[in-house]
BASEZA-118182 format. One record per residue: residue in three letters; x, z, y of N, C-alpha, C in turn. Coordinates in Angstrom, 1 decimal. Each point is the difference from the previous one (the first is absolute). Layout:
<rs>
R  residuo     n_u     n_w     n_v    ca_u    ca_w    ca_v     c_u     c_w     c_v
R      ALA       X       Z       Y       X       Z       Y       X       Z       Y
...
</rs>
This chain:
<rs>
R  residuo     n_u     n_w     n_v    ca_u    ca_w    ca_v     c_u     c_w     c_v
R      MET  -114.5    42.3   107.1     0.0    -1.1     0.7     1.0    -0.8     0.3
R      THR     0.4    -1.4     0.0     1.0    -0.7     0.4    -0.5    -0.5     1.3
R      LEU     0.4     0.0     1.1    -0.4    -0.7     1.3     0.6    -1.3     0.1
R      ARG    -0.7    -1.0     0.5     0.3    -1.5     0.1     1.0     0.1     1.2
R      PRO     1.0    -1.1     0.4     0.5    -0.1     1.3    -1.0    -0.5     0.8
R      PHE     0.1     0.4     1.3    -0.9    -0.5     1.0     0.7    -1.2     0.8
R      HIS    -0.7    -0.6     0.9     0.5    -1.2     0.8    -0.5     0.4     1.3
R      LEU     0.9    -0.1     1.0    -0.2     0.2     1.3     0.6    -1.0     0.9
R      ALA    -0.4    -0.9     0.6     0.4    -1.1     0.9    -0.3     0.4     1.5
R      PHE     1.1     0.3     0.9    -0.1     0.4     1.3     0.8    -0.8     1.0
R      PRO    -0.3     0.0     1.4     0.7    -0.7     0.8     1.2     0.6     0.6
R      VAL     1.0    -0.9     0.1     1.4     0.3     0.8     0.2    -1.0     1.1
R      ASP     0.9     0.6     1.0     0.5    -1.1     1.2     1.2    -0.6    -0.7
R      ASP     0.6     0.4    -0.8     1.4    -0.7    -0.2     0.3     0.5    -1.4
R      LEU     0.2    -1.2    -0.7     0.5    -0.1    -1.5     1.3     0.8    -0.3
R      SER     0.9    -0.4     1.0     1.3     0.7    -0.3     0.2     1.5     0.0
R      ALA    -0.8     0.4     1.2    -0.2     1.5     0.4    -0.7     0.6    -1.3
R      ALA    -0.9    -0.6    -0.7    -0.9     0.3    -1.1     1.0     0.1    -1.1
R      ARG     0.8    -0.9    -0.5     0.9     0.1    -0.8     1.1     0.9     0.1
R      ALA     0.4     0.2     1.1     1.0     1.1     0.3    -0.5     1.5    -0.3
R      PHE    -1.3    -0.1     0.3    -0.6     1.4     0.1    -0.5     0.4    -1.6
R      TYR    -0.8    -0.8    -0.5    -0.6     0.1    -1.4     0.9    -0.1    -1.0
R      GLY     1.1    -1.2     0.1     0.9    -0.1    -1.0     1.1     0.6     0.4
R      GLY     0.8     0.5     1.1     0.8     0.9     0.0     0.0     1.3     0.2
R      VAL    -0.9     0.3     1.1    -0.1     1.5     0.3    -0.7     0.8    -1.2
R      MET    -1.6    -0.7    -0.5    -0.5     0.5    -0.8     0.4    -0.1    -1.6
R      GLY     0.8    -1.3    -0.2     0.5    -0.1    -1.3    -0.8    -0.8    -0.9
R      CYS    -1.0    -0.6     0.7    -1.1    -0.7    -0.7     0.6    -1.4    -0.6
R      GLY     0.0    -0.3    -1.4     0.7    -1.4    -0.3    -0.9    -1.2     0.7
R      GLU     0.4    -1.0     0.0    -0.5    -1.1     0.6    -0.7    -1.0    -1.3
R      GLY    -1.1    -0.5     0.4    -0.6    -1.0    -1.3     0.1    -1.5     0.9
R      ARG    -1.2    -0.6    -0.1     0.1    -1.2     0.6    -0.2     0.0     1.2
R      SER     0.2    -1.0     0.9     0.2    -0.2     1.4    -0.2    -1.4     0.5
R      SER    -0.5    -0.3     1.0    -0.1    -1.2     0.9     0.3     0.1     1.4
R      ASP     0.1    -0.6     0.9     0.2     0.0     1.3    -1.2     0.8     0.8
R      GLU    -1.0     0.3    -0.7    -1.1     0.8     0.5    -0.2     1.3    -0.5
R      TRP     0.6     0.2    -1.2    -0.2     1.2    -0.8     1.0     0.7    -0.7
R      ILE    -0.1     1.2    -0.6     1.0     0.5    -0.7    -0.5     1.0    -1.2
R      ASP    -0.1    -0.1    -1.1    -0.3     1.0    -1.0     0.8     1.1    -0.2
R      PHE    -0.5     1.5    -0.1     1.0     0.9    -0.3    -0.5     0.8    -1.0
R      ASP     0.7     0.6    -1.0    -0.2     1.0    -1.0     0.1     1.6     0.8
R      PHE    -1.4     0.2     0.0    -0.1     1.3     0.9    -0.4     1.1    -1.2
R      HIS     1.3     0.5    -0.7    -0.2     0.8    -0.9    -0.8    -0.6    -1.4
R      GLY    -0.1    -1.3    -0.2    -0.9    -0.6    -1.0    -1.1    -0.6     0.6
R      HIS    -0.4     0.2     1.2    -1.2    -0.7     0.6     0.5    -1.2     0.8
R      GLN    -0.8    -0.9     0.3     0.5    -1.2     0.7    -0.8     0.1     1.1
R      ILE     1.1     0.0     1.3    -0.4    -0.1     1.4     0.4    -1.2     0.4
R      VAL    -0.6    -0.6     1.0     0.2    -1.3     0.4     0.3    -0.2     1.6
R      ALA     1.1    -0.1     0.7     0.1    -0.1     1.3    -0.2    -1.4     0.4
R      HIS    -1.1    -0.2     1.0    -0.1    -1.4     0.3     0.0    -0.2     1.6
R      LEU     0.9    -0.9     0.1     0.3    -0.1     1.6    -1.3    -0.5     0.8
R      ALA    -0.6     1.0     0.9    -1.2     0.0     1.0     0.5     0.8     1.0
R      PRO     0.9    -0.7     1.0     0.5     0.7     1.1    -1.4     0.5     0.7
R      GLY     0.4     1.2     0.6    -1.1     0.7     0.9    -1.3     0.5    -0.7
R      LYS    -0.1    -0.1    -1.2    -1.1     0.7    -0.8     0.1     1.3    -0.8
R      ALA     1.5     0.5     0.1    -0.1     1.1    -0.5     0.3     1.3     0.6
R      GLY     0.0     1.3    -0.4    -0.2     1.3     0.6    -0.9     0.6     1.0
R      ASP    -1.2     0.1    -0.6    -1.1     0.6     0.9     0.5     1.4     0.1
R      ARG     0.1     0.3     1.2     0.5     1.5     0.4    -1.1     1.2     0.0
R      ALA    -1.2    -0.2    -0.5    -1.0     1.1    -0.2     0.5     1.1    -0.7
R      SER    -0.5     1.1     0.2     0.4     1.2    -0.9    -1.3     0.8    -0.2
R      ASN     0.2     0.8    -1.0    -1.1     1.2    -0.2     0.7     1.3    -0.1
R      HIS    -0.5     1.2     0.2     0.5     1.3    -0.1    -0.3     0.4    -1.4
R      VAL     1.3     0.4    -0.5     0.0     0.5    -1.3     1.0     1.3    -0.2
R      ASP    -0.4     1.0    -0.1     0.8     1.1    -0.4     1.1     0.2     1.3
R      GLY    -0.4    -0.4     1.2     1.0     0.4     1.1     0.5    -1.1     0.4
R      HIS     0.0    -1.2    -0.7     0.7    -1.2     0.3    -0.9    -1.1     0.4
R      GLY     0.4    -1.1     0.7    -0.6    -1.3     0.3     0.6    -0.8    -1.0
R      VAL    -1.1    -0.3    -0.9     0.3    -1.0    -1.3    -0.3    -1.3     0.6
R      PRO     1.0    -0.9    -0.3    -0.3    -1.6     0.5    -1.0    -0.6    -1.0
R      VAL    -0.8    -0.8     0.8    -1.0    -0.6    -0.7     0.0    -1.3     0.3
R      PRO     0.1    -1.2    -0.7     0.0     0.1    -1.6     1.3     0.2    -0.3
R      HIS     0.3     0.6    -1.4     1.2    -0.1    -0.6    -0.1    -0.2    -1.3
R      PHE     1.1    -0.1    -0.7     0.1    -0.3    -1.5     1.5     1.0    -0.6
R      GLY    -0.1     0.2    -1.3     1.0     0.7    -0.5    -0.1     0.2    -1.4
R      LEU     0.7     1.2    -0.5     0.2     0.2    -1.6    -0.1     1.6     0.1
R      VAL    -0.6     0.3    -1.2     0.2     1.4    -0.3     1.2     0.0    -1.2
R      LEU     1.0     0.7     0.5     1.1    -0.1    -1.0     0.3     1.4    -0.7
R      ALA     1.0     0.2    -0.9     0.2     1.1    -0.7     0.8     0.8     1.0
R      MET     0.0     1.2     0.1     0.6     1.1     1.1     1.5    -0.5     0.0
R      ASP     1.0    -0.2    -1.2     1.0    -0.3     0.2     0.3    -1.5     0.7
R      GLU    -0.8    -0.8    -0.3    -0.1    -1.5     0.5    -0.3     0.1     1.7
R      TRP    -0.7     0.8     0.2    -0.5     0.3     1.5     1.3     0.4     0.8
R      GLU     0.7     1.1    -0.7     1.1     0.6     0.6     1.1    -1.0     0.3
R      VAL     0.2    -0.9    -1.1     1.2    -1.0     0.2    -0.4    -0.9     1.0
R      LEU    -1.2    -0.5     0.0    -0.6    -1.0     0.9     0.2     0.3     1.5
R      ALA    -0.4     1.6     0.2     0.2     0.5     1.3     1.5    -0.1     0.3
R      ALA     0.9     0.4    -0.7     1.3    -0.2     0.2     0.6    -1.2     0.3
R      ARG    -0.6    -1.1    -0.7     0.3    -1.3     0.1    -0.2    -0.5     1.2
R      LEU    -1.4     0.3     0.4    -0.5    -0.2     1.5     0.7     0.4     1.1
R      ARG     0.5     1.2     0.0     0.6     0.6     1.1     1.3    -0.7     0.0
R      ALA     0.9    -0.1    -1.3     1.2    -0.7     0.2    -0.2    -1.5     0.4
R      GLY    -1.0    -0.6    -0.2     0.0    -1.3     0.6    -0.5     0.0     1.4
R      GLY    -0.1     1.3     0.9    -0.4    -0.1     1.3    -1.4    -0.2     0.3
R      CYS    -0.8     0.3    -1.0    -1.6    -0.1     0.3    -0.5     0.9     1.0
R      GLU    -0.9    -0.2     0.9    -0.7     0.9     0.8    -1.3     0.2    -0.7
R      PHE    -0.2     1.4    -0.2    -1.1     0.4    -0.4    -1.3     0.2     1.0
R      VAL    -1.2    -0.5    -0.3    -1.2     0.3     0.6    -0.2     1.6    -0.3
R      ILE    -0.1     0.3    -1.2    -0.2     1.5    -0.2     1.3     0.3    -1.2
R      GLU     0.9     0.8     0.6     1.1     0.1    -0.9    -0.3     0.7    -1.2
R      PRO     0.6     0.0    -1.3    -0.3     0.5    -1.2     0.0     1.6     0.2
R      THR    -1.3     0.2    -0.7    -0.6     1.3     0.2    -1.0     0.3    -1.1
R      ILE    -0.5     1.2    -0.2    -0.8     0.5    -0.8    -1.5     0.0     0.7
R      ARG    -0.7    -0.8    -0.3    -1.6     0.3     0.6    -0.9     0.9    -0.8
R      PHE    -0.8     0.8     0.4    -1.3     0.4    -0.5     0.8     1.3    -1.0
R      LYS     1.0     0.6     0.7     0.8     1.0    -0.6    -1.0     1.1    -0.6
R      GLY     0.2     0.4    -1.3    -0.8     1.1    -0.5    -1.6    -0.4    -0.2
R      GLN    -0.4    -1.1     0.1    -1.5    -0.5     0.0     0.1    -1.1    -1.0
R      PRO    -1.2    -0.3    -0.5    -0.3    -1.2    -1.2     0.6    -1.2     0.8
R      GLY     0.7    -0.7    -0.8     0.6    -1.4     0.4     1.3     0.4     0.7
R      GLU     0.6     0.9     0.1     1.4     0.2     0.3     0.8    -1.1    -0.4
R      GLN     0.9    -0.6     0.9     0.8    -1.1    -0.3     1.0     0.0     1.1
R      ALA     1.2    -0.8    -0.6     1.1    -0.6     1.0    -0.6    -1.2     0.4
R      THR     0.3    -0.4     1.5    -0.1    -1.0     0.6     0.7    -0.6     1.1
R      MET     0.0    -1.2     0.2     0.9    -0.5     1.1    -0.8    -1.5     0.2
R      PHE     0.1     0.1     1.6    -0.4    -1.6     0.3     1.2    -0.5     1.0
R      LEU     0.0    -1.4    -0.1     1.0    -0.8     0.8    -0.7    -1.5     0.2
R      ARG     0.4    -0.5     1.0    -0.2    -1.6     0.2     1.1    -0.9    -0.6
R      ASP    -0.5    -1.1    -0.5     1.0    -1.1    -0.4     0.4    -0.8     1.6
R      PRO     1.0    -1.0    -0.1     0.1    -0.6     1.5    -1.0    -0.5     0.5
R      SER    -1.1    -0.7    -0.7    -1.1    -0.4     0.8    -1.2     0.9     0.3
R      GLY     0.2     1.3    -0.3    -0.9     1.0     0.5    -1.0     0.6    -1.2
R      ASN    -0.1    -0.7    -1.0    -0.8     0.6    -1.2     0.5     1.4    -0.4
R      ALA    -0.9     0.8    -0.1     0.1     1.3    -0.5     0.3     0.3    -1.4
R      LEU     0.7     0.7    -0.4     0.0     0.4    -1.6     0.2     1.4     0.0
R      GLU    -0.8     0.7    -1.2     0.0     1.0    -0.3     0.4     0.2    -1.4
R      PHE     1.0     1.2    -0.4     0.6     0.3    -1.2    -0.3     1.4    -0.1
R      LYS    -0.7     0.3    -1.2    -0.3     1.3    -0.1     0.5     0.5    -1.6
R      ALA    -0.2     1.1    -0.2     0.3     0.8    -1.4    -0.7     1.3    -0.2
R      PHE    -0.4     0.3    -1.1    -0.7     1.3    -0.3     0.9     0.6    -1.1
R      ALA     0.2     1.6     0.3     0.7     0.6    -1.1    -0.8    -0.1    -1.4
R      ASP    -1.3     0.0     0.6    -1.0    -0.1    -1.3    -1.0    -1.4     0.2
R      VAL     0.2    -1.1    -0.4    -0.6    -1.3    -0.1    -1.4     0.2    -0.1
R      GLY    -0.3     1.0    -0.7    -1.6     0.3    -0.1    -0.8     0.4     1.2
R      GLN     0.9     0.3     1.0    -0.6     0.3     1.3    -0.3    -1.1     1.0
R      LEU     0.2    -1.4    -0.6    -0.1    -1.1     0.7    -1.3    -0.2     0.6
R      PHE    -0.9     0.4    -0.8    -1.7    -0.2     0.4    -0.6     1.4     0.2
R      ALA     0.8     0.9     0.0    -0.5     1.3     0.1    -0.9     0.2     1.5
R      ARG    -0.9     1.0    -0.4    -1.1     0.1     1.4     0.1     1.5     0.5
</rs>
C-alpha cells in the first residue's frame, strides 16, 4: 500500500520563528508562502504554519507509559535510523524535549522509540520509530 501525503494546517505566533524551527532546525524544505502562512515539506507531507497569535499550544497531557504526553500533538513515524538522525539534529539545534528520546513499551507489543518537543509557538510534536513497523498497530 502506498500512503498519500497528509496535509496539516496549524497555528503559530510568529512566522519567522516557525521558518527558523521547521526550515532550519527540522530541515523541512519550504514551499509557497505569504505574509500569513508558510508551506513546509514534512518528510513528503504538507504542513502549513498559519499566523494565528495566541491560538497555538494547548498544554493538556495524558499519562502514557510513565510520561505526560502533550495533547494535542502531531508528528511522524520514521525509520529507526531516520529517528536517530533527527534526535541528534534536534539535540544539536538546542531543542528542549518534553519527553527525551526514549524507548516506550519496552518488551511489550508496540515497543517504539519516541520523543516529544514543542515548536516556538508551543505546538507539540512527536517522532517515533519501530524496530518492527508491523508493531505500529499492535494490541
